[in-house]
Every structure is written in structure tokens, then in C-alpha cells.
C-alpha positions as CSV (number, residue, x, y, z in Angstrom):
1,G,132.7,80.6,109.8
2,T,135.1,77.7,109.2
3,I,133.9,75.9,112.4
4,G,130.3,76.2,111.4
5,C,131.0,74.8,108.0
6,M,133.0,71.9,109.4
7,V,130.3,70.8,111.9
8,N,127.5,71.3,109.4
9,G,129.3,69.1,106.9
10,A,130.0,66.4,109.4
11,G,126.3,66.3,110.5
12,L,125.0,66.2,106.9
13,A,127.5,63.6,105.8
14,M,126.5,61.3,108.7
15,A,122.8,61.7,108.1
16,T,123.2,61.1,104.3
17,M,125.4,58.0,104.9
18,V,122.9,56.3,107.3
19,G,120.0,56.8,104.9
20,A,121.9,55.7,101.8
21,V,123.3,52.6,103.4
22,A,119.8,51.5,104.6
23,V,118.1,52.0,101.2
24,T,121.0,50.2,99.4
25,A,121.0,47.3,101.9
26,I,117.3,46.7,102.0
27,G,116.5,47.8,98.5
28,P,114.2,50.7,97.3
29,R,110.6,50.1,96.5
30,A,110.0,48.6,93.0
31,D,107.8,51.5,91.9
32,L,110.0,54.3,93.2
33,A,110.3,56.1,89.8
34,A,106.5,56.2,89.5
35,A,105.9,57.0,93.2
36,V,108.0,60.2,93.2
37,T,105.8,61.6,90.5
38,R,102.8,61.6,92.8
39,P,102.4,64.9,94.6
40,A,101.9,63.5,98.1
41,V,105.0,61.3,97.9
42,L,107.1,64.0,96.4
43,V,106.1,66.7,98.9
44,S,106.5,64.3,101.8
45,L,110.1,63.3,100.7
46,L,111.0,66.9,100.1
47,A,109.8,67.9,103.5
48,L,111.8,65.1,105.1
49,L,114.9,66.0,103.1
50,I,114.6,69.7,104.2
51,A,114.0,68.6,107.8
52,T,117.0,66.2,107.8
53,V,119.4,68.7,106.2
54,S,118.4,71.7,108.3
55,A,118.1,69.7,111.6
56,A,121.5,68.1,111.2
57,A,123.1,71.5,110.3
58,A,121.3,73.2,113.2
59,A,122.2,70.6,115.8
60,M,125.9,70.6,114.9
61,T,126.0,74.4,114.7
62,M,124.3,74.7,118.1
63,S,127.0,72.5,119.6
64,V,129.6,75.2,119.1
65,P,129.1,78.2,121.4
66,G,128.6,81.4,119.6
67,V,128.2,79.8,116.1
68,E,124.4,79.7,115.9
69,R,123.2,82.7,113.9
70,S,119.5,82.9,114.6
71,P,116.7,81.0,116.3
72,A,115.1,80.7,112.9
73,Q,117.7,78.0,112.2
74,R,115.8,75.8,114.7
75,A,112.4,76.7,113.2
76,V,113.1,75.4,109.7
77,P,113.5,71.7,110.7
78,I,110.4,71.9,113.0
79,A,108.3,73.5,110.2
80,A,109.5,70.9,107.7
81,T,108.6,68.0,110.0
82,V,105.2,69.5,110.6
83,A,104.8,69.8,106.8
84,W,105.6,66.1,106.4
85,A,102.9,65.0,108.8
86,G,100.5,67.7,107.4
87,T,100.9,66.3,103.9
88,W,99.5,63.0,104.9
89,L,96.8,64.5,107.1
90,L,95.6,66.5,104.1
91,M,95.7,63.4,101.9
92,M,93.7,61.5,104.4
93,A,91.1,64.3,104.6
94,T,90.7,64.6,100.8
95,S,91.2,61.0,99.6
96,P,89.0,58.0,99.7
97,A,89.7,55.7,102.7
98,G,92.3,53.1,101.8
99,H,92.6,49.5,102.8
100,A,96.3,49.3,103.7
101,R,97.5,48.0,107.0
102,L,97.8,50.9,109.4
103,F,100.8,49.4,111.2
104,H,103.6,47.4,109.6
105,A,106.3,45.9,111.7
106,G,108.9,46.3,109.0
107,C,108.4,50.0,108.7
108,A,108.5,50.5,112.5
109,I,111.7,48.5,112.8
110,E,113.4,50.4,110.0
111,I,112.5,53.8,111.5
112,A,113.5,52.7,115.0
113,V,116.8,51.1,114.0
114,L,117.8,53.8,111.6
115,G,116.7,56.6,114.0
116,V,118.6,55.1,116.9
117,A,121.8,54.5,114.8
118,C,121.7,58.1,113.4
119,G,120.7,59.7,116.7
120,W,123.4,57.8,118.7
121,T,126.1,58.8,116.3
122,L,124.9,62.4,116.2
123,V,124.7,62.7,120.0
124,A,128.2,61.2,120.3
125,M,129.5,63.9,117.9
126,L,127.6,66.7,119.8
127,R,128.9,65.6,123.2
128,R,132.5,66.4,122.1
129,A,131.5,70.0,121.7
130,A,129.6,70.3,125.0
131,P,126.6,72.3,123.7
132,L,125.3,75.1,126.0
133,K,121.6,74.4,125.2
134,P,121.3,70.6,125.7
135,A,117.5,70.5,125.5
136,W,117.3,72.4,122.2
137,T,120.3,70.5,120.7
138,A,118.9,67.1,121.7
139,G,115.5,68.0,120.2
140,I,116.9,69.2,116.9
141,A,119.2,66.2,116.8
142,A,116.2,63.9,117.4
143,I,114.4,65.5,114.4
144,A,117.4,64.9,112.2
145,A,117.6,61.2,113.3
146,V,113.9,60.4,112.8
147,T,113.5,62.3,109.5
148,V,116.4,60.7,107.8
149,A,115.1,57.3,109.1
150,S,111.6,58.2,107.8
151,A,112.9,59.3,104.4
152,A,114.8,56.1,104.0
153,T,111.8,54.1,105.0
154,Q,109.5,55.9,102.6
155,L,111.9,55.1,99.8
156,I,111.6,51.4,100.8
157,C,108.0,51.1,101.8
158,P,105.6,50.6,98.9
159,I,102.4,51.7,100.8
160,D,101.4,55.3,100.1
161,D,98.0,55.1,101.9
162,P,97.7,58.2,104.1
163,A,96.5,56.3,107.1
164,H,99.4,53.9,106.9
165,Q,101.9,56.8,106.5
166,L,100.4,58.6,109.5
167,V,100.2,55.6,111.9
168,G,103.1,53.4,110.6
169,H,105.5,56.2,109.8
170,V,104.7,59.5,111.4
171,L,103.4,58.1,114.7
172,V,106.3,55.7,115.0
173,A,108.8,58.5,114.2
174,A,107.2,60.6,116.9
175,V,107.7,57.9,119.5
176,V,111.2,57.2,118.4
177,G,112.0,61.0,118.3
178,L,110.6,61.6,121.8
179,T,112.7,58.7,123.2
180,A,115.8,60.0,121.3
181,F,115.1,63.5,122.8
182,I,114.9,62.2,126.4
183,V,118.0,60.1,126.1
184,G,120.0,62.7,124.1
185,R,119.1,65.4,126.5
186,G,120.3,63.4,129.4
187,R,123.6,62.6,127.7
188,L,124.2,66.1,126.6
189,S,123.2,67.6,130.0
190,G,125.3,65.2,132.0
191,M,122.3,63.7,133.8
192,P,118.7,63.0,132.8
193,F,116.3,65.9,133.0
194,D,119.0,68.3,133.9
195,T,118.2,72.0,133.5
196,P,119.8,73.4,130.3
197,R,122.9,75.5,130.9
198,P,122.6,79.2,130.4
């Protein structure tokens, strides 16, 4: 309906803006045109894009009682996020060991700062609608926040080594996402660890 389209559009616009501003401000990787022709990078970015778009739409839709159409709407961003991590796990299992740094402070800072900025803005928007399922809404919102942050970081980071991607990007995003979920659930519920409303 009209309400669903409006909240979906607001969530998608916000997520897109955060990522675009970050990439523009820091600058994309020098070999971006060549990088996106490599299957692992392309699949990873597509998975992150699907996760971001579907999670932002689902979170905003879930914030309006009666608008959510199907539980499958929550499954898409979860599956896409798993596919992102799975892409790099597969690459690590099938590719020769790389020599890149597993953890890079710059990547971690970018994911954390962008994830927090996106997550905070999204939760502030969701609080206005008083969602009936705070745990689910916070979880899906956390996925939207960390996947848009991870997508922007991958456009900036020149290291495509699977081990670096898993430790420096996926693991960092998981930590940031878990933190965002805990904080977001508390804010959406009214108090930390509150039982979701029926």
C-alpha cells in the first residue's frame, strides 16, 4: 500500500545516501573497474546490495503494524548476508593462501562508523512507528546497517584476499551488527532485553 511504499522508500534512500557519501568522501579503490569483473568481488557486492535493499525495506515495513506481507520478507536479507560470507568462505577453500593482512584498522573503522551512522538513523526512524516486533525489526535493521557499511568498505578497500575479507570485513560486520541489534532492540522495546510485544 501507500504507507509501505513510503517507508520502504525512506529506508532505501537513507541506506543509499550513507554508502554513497562514504565512498565519495574517502574515494573508491583505484582498481574498482577491474575488481568488479572478478566473480568473487561481483557476487559479494551483489549479495551485499540485495541484503541492504531487502533489509532496509523489511525493517521499515515491519515498523508499520499490518503492513508486512510475509515472513519471507525477513528471509531474503538473512540469506543474502549468508551468501556474502559464503562467497569468501568458498574462495578461501578453493584459492591458494594469500599474504594480505587479516585485519586492517581502516576497514574496521569504516564498517563501524558507517554501520553506527546508518543503524542509528534507521532506528530513529523506526521508533517513530513503534514496531510491534522490536527484536525482529532491530535485527533486520542491523543487517541493513552493516551490509551497506560493508558494501561501501568493499568499494574502498583494495584487498580481495578471502582471509582478509572474512576477518577484516565479515567478522567486524558481525560484531558491529550484534552490537547494533542489542542497542536497537533496547531502544525499540523501551528497555534493554525487553520481551517483544505480541
